[in-house]
N, C-alpha and C positions, 0 to 999 in steps of 0.2 A: 365578490371575489375574495378568497381567503388571503390573509396576510402572508407575506413571504416568510419562509422559515428562517429563524435567526439562530446562529451558532454563537450565542452569547454566554455570559457567566452562568445564567440560570440553566441553560441547556446542558452544559458540562456538569453542573452540580447534580442535575436530575439523573442523567443517563450514565455518568461515570462514577458517581459517588452514592447516590440515594436509591436508585432503582434496584429491584431484586435481580435484574439481569446483570448489572454491574459490569458493563463492557470494559470499564477501566480497571477492574480488579487486578492487582499486580500479579498474582499467581497465574491468572488466566492469560494475561498479556505475556508474561514471562515464558510460558510454554510455547507460544507462537514465536517469540524472539529466538529462543534456543533452537527451535526447529529450523528457522530461516538461516541462522548463523551456521549451524552444522551443515545444512544442505549447500550453502554457498561455498564454504571452505572445502567440502568434499569435491564439488564440481571444479573449483579453481585450483585445488591442490596447494593452498596456502592460507594463511590467516587473513581474516576479513580486515580491510583497510578503510573502506568508504561506504556510506549508506545515504541514499536519497529516500526520504519518507514523505510521500505525497498525501495530503489530507491528514496530516499528523495530529491535528487538534492541539492539545496541550503538550504533545510529544511524550506520551508515556513510554514509547519504545526507547527513547534516548538514554534514560538512566540505566535501564537494563542492559542495553548494548554496551554502554560505557563500563558497566560493572564486569562484563565479560571480556571486552576488548578496549581497555582504557585509552589506547592511542588512536582509535579509529576516528575518522572525520565524519561528522553527522551534519546533514543539511535537511531541514524540515520545510515543508511548504503547506500552507493552509489558507483557505478563503475566509476564515473567521478573523475579523478585525480585533475582537476581544483577545483571542489567543495570541495573536502577533503583538498586540500592544502590551500585554502582560508578560509574555514569556519570550518574545522574539529575540531580544538581545542575549538573554542568558542561555537560551536553548538553541540558538541559531535557526530561527523560524522566519521564513519570508512570506509575505502575503501573496497568494496566488491560488486561483481555482484550478481544478483538474485540466480544463481546456487551455489554460495559459502556460502550462509547463514548458512547451516548446518555444515560447517567446522570451524566456528569461535569460537566455545566453549562458545557461549553466555549463560548466566544463566537466564533462564526463570523461571516460566512463566511470560509473559507480559500480562497485562489486555487487552490491545488493540494492535493489529498488523495492520499496514497500508502498503499498496502497491498501490499507486494511480497513474493511468495513466502510467503504466510501462509494464505490462505483455504482452500487445499486440505488443510490440517491441522485445520480447525475443523469441528465438527458443523453440520449444515445449519440448524438453528434459530438457532444463534448467528451464522452467516454472514448469515442473513436480517435479524436485528436489527442487526448491525453495518453492513451495507450501507445500511439505511434511515437509520441515524444518520449515516453518512458522507455520504450524499447531502444530508441536511438541513444539513450543515456545509460543503458544497462550493459555492463560488461560481463555479467555472470548470471545471477539468479534474481528473480523477482518473486516477492510474496504478494499476491494479488487476491485478497479475500473478498469474494462476492457471494451474494445470496440470490438465488433465482426464484421464479414464481412457484416452482415445485417444492421449495424448501419450507419446512415448518419452523421458520426463524422467529425468535422472540425479540422484542425491543421496539425501537422507534419505527413506526410505519408511515410517518408523514413524508410525503413525496417519494415513497418507495416505488421504484420502477419495476413493474412486473414483467421482466424478460424471462424467456425460457432458457434453459441451459444451452441449447443449440445456438441461441443468439449470442451469448457470451463467447462460446467457442469460436464462432465466426469472427467476432470482433478481435479476439486475442490472436487468432491465426493471421488475420489480415495485418495486424500490427507487427507480426514477426515472432510473437512468443510461442513457445512449444511446451506442452504440459509435462510436469514431473510428478504431479499428484499432491494432495494435501495443500491446495492453494499455491503451490510452488510452480514456477515456470522458468524456463531457460531462455536466454537470448538466442538468436539464431546462431551466433558464433560459438557460444558455449555448447549448444545442442550438438553441434558437429563433432565435438570432442568425446561425446558419450557413446558407449556401445549400445547395441540394440535394446537389451533388456534393462538398461538404466533409464530408458526413455519411457514417457507416458504413452497413452493410447494412440497418439498421433504418429508414434514412431513405427 
């Protein structure tokens, strides 16, 4: 039986700093952050105030978010004991797996909920529970970056969950999220404020 995957210091060094994929490269992450901030502020009609980042790792989104909106409140969650031990206090990261989000007693709503490059490594039952909890905490927009079995994605393929796009769409819809495009989703309440052609395919 293979050893359980460990999100330790060596993992983050390999995939975020040394790999040619460089998932933690600042400019790559920055493009995603700017997209998510702009979409959230467009939907809410005001400046972003709060962010929940699920599976945040070492919290690369945090510094970029703070550079754009210095006063926003950032809460990170991650299942890596290494990341929480090293950065938890300084970057406001709490220890929690995706499926545990709903048990933490977090006080929402958060303007923006982020779960980037995480859910395709998580078992389906845990994804379902996590998405339901994230939706209940989302007061505006969510950036939910997932890769399906049909995608030609590069990078870490250990424990990759080979789900089809339709499976993710069902999970998201059941949780309450509605698509906007480009990994962006609206909460049910925010979706109701949008006109027909602002909405994604489900509209």
